[in-house]
N, C-alpha and C positions, 0 to 999 in steps of 0.2 A: 808527432808531426806537427808542424807551424803551419801547414797548407791545407787550407779547406780545397774542394773543387766539388763544384755541382753544376746545373743545368735546367733552364725552363725551353721548353721546343716552342718556336712560332708557331702563334695562331695559323689557320688555313683560311684563307679569305672566304670570304661567305657573301653569294648574291640571292636576290630574292627579286618578287614581283612578278604580275600577272600577265598574260599575253592577254591582247584582246582589246574591246571598246571601238571607239569610232575614232578617224581619221583629226577628228578635229581635239579629241583625248588628245591622241600621238601627238601631236601636232605641239599640244598645250602642253605635255611632258616635255619635250624637246626644246621647247624655249624656256620652259623653267629650268631645266638643269646647265642652261648657259647664262642665266641670269645670275647678275653678281653677288645676291644673297645665296644662292647655292653653292657657287663658288667659295663664297666664306665659310659656308658650312663642312667643306670638302676639307678648309684647312685645319679644323678640328684634330685630323688626324698626326697633323705636325706638331712633335713635343714644346709644350708652353713653356718648359721649364727649362734655362739653357746654363747648365752650370759649369763653373769656371774650371778649366784645367788647374788643380792643385799638386805642383811638383817639390818634390823633398828633394834640397841639397844640403850637406852635410856641410858642418862649418867648414872644417878643413880646407872644404873651397870655393867658400862662400868669397873671401877676399878678392876671388877673379870676379865677381860681381859687384860687390861693397866698395872697392876701393875704384871702380870706375860706375860707381852704382848708375847716374842719369845716363850715362852715356851707354853703357851697355845695355840697359833696359830701354832708353828710348830708341836704340839700333833694331829692337826687337818691333818695335813699335809699327817702327817706318818703314822697316822694311818688309811688313806685312798688312799694314794695313789695320792691324789691330785696336779694340776700343784701348783697353789698358795691360799693361803686363806690371804687375809690381808684388813688391816685399808683402805678408802677410803675416803679420807678427800678430796676430791675434787665434793664429793655430801654433800649439806647442806640443811637443810629444816627450812626454815624461821620460825621462833618462835617455833623451836623443838629443846631441848638440846639431841644431840644425834649424833651417829656415823653408819657409814654405814660399815657392816663387806661386804668386797666381796670373792665369789667362785668362782674362776677361774681355769675352764677345758672343754675339750670338749666332753669328756665324760658325760651323765646325769648322770649317778647311784653313780658314785663318788661326785659326788657334791649333791648328794641325802642324802650320807650316811653321810655326812660334815654336810647339812642342820639339820640333825635330832639329831647329836652331840651337835651342838649351840644350838638348840633350847630347847634341855634337859637341857644346862648350863643358857640358860636366863631364861626359868622357874623357875626353882628353885633359880633364883636370884631376879626374878620379882614380884610384886605384882601381875601382872598381870598373874596369873599364867595357865592361857589354852590359852593366844595370844601372836603372834608373827609376826611381819610386814616385808613385801618383798616391793620393787621397779619394776614396772614393767615401761617401755618407753612408755611416755604418745601417739606418735604414734600409737603403738600397744594394748590402751586400748580398742579400739570399739571393737578388736578382741574376747578379752578375756572376755567382758561382753555377746556379741554376742544379735540376735535378742530377742528383748524382755526377757531378763535376761535368756534365755535358758543355754546358755553354762555355764555361770558360776552356775548354779544352778545344770548343770549335773556333772561338774567339784566338787564342793561342796560334793553331793551324792555320787561319785564315791570315793572321798578320805575319807569319813565320818567327816568333815570339815566346816566349817561356815567360807564363804569367803566374806568377804566386802571391795569394792572398792569404795575409797571414792573422792570429789568431787579437779577437780587440785588445783594444789597451784601455786600464780603467782608467776613465775622467776622459776619454775623447769620444768627439761623435763621428768621428771617421775612423777608417779601418786602411791601412797600408798596401797599398798593393803593387809590388812586385816585375816589372818589364825586362828580360834579358835580352838585347839583341842587338843589332846594328840600330842607327838615329834613325833613317827612315821607317824602319819596321816598327821600332818603337814610337812612334809617332803615329803610326797607321795603327797600331794596337791600343794607343790611347783615343784615338776618337773611334774605334770599336765601342770602346768599354763605355765611355759618355753618350755615346748615341744611344745604346743600349739603355742605360739607366735611366737619360733624358726620358725617353719612350715610358718604361716604366713608373714612373715617378709621379703621371699621372694617376694610379691607382694607390697612392700611398698616401695616408690623410698628415702621418706625422712624421715631416724629413726628417725633423732635428732630435730623432730619437739616439736614447745612449742603448750601447749594449745592455744586456741582461747576464746577469755573474751567476755562476754554480753557486748554490748557498752549500759550504763543503758540511759544514755539522747537518746540516739533515740530508745528505745527502751521504754521508757514513751511518746515520740512524737507518736511513732505509736498506742500507747493507748487510748491516748486521740482521735487521727483520727478516731479511728475503734468505739470509744463510745460514739465521745460527736458531 
């Protein structure tokens, strides 16, 4: 099968602190909690990494975007207020005739709005009328899949879509993720996917990591030693 499915369960919130102490200390704690410095500390829970949505567009339907390149992309930018929508030709997929559209903004809701518009245009011009593909950094794929596929199953059920993560492609630092559903549901699923990996990216040292491939010769030797 070309599909991986796993999940990581969300961490339960923790609370701490001891009761007691003088009224002055309580008042001090209350005033400290409202201080700008403490509010800034609270912002640490927000993801620092804002990944652009990377949308796979088949070359066969690229003419819709390419012939009216700036008009179409400008329409997306103007209608949503998103920072930028552009072709990212630095990313290529071996043996796939396609281009990647990059939706760039720190606000995920604006990116979702553009994603829905692009999905609608792609599906109207594509034979695959209910499937859109996005790219996820290879280093974060395991977080998206989760333990025994429960995370990706959760995101599928939550968005009302079918999400499929494909095997790594040699030479790529991204993994292809296909989302099947209506444009609004695809945009919702894309938002969930990128929100999830943005949170998990805080714990990943090397976000540009390439996938590791199976050494077929060593695997064959291991099998022979095990069974013969």
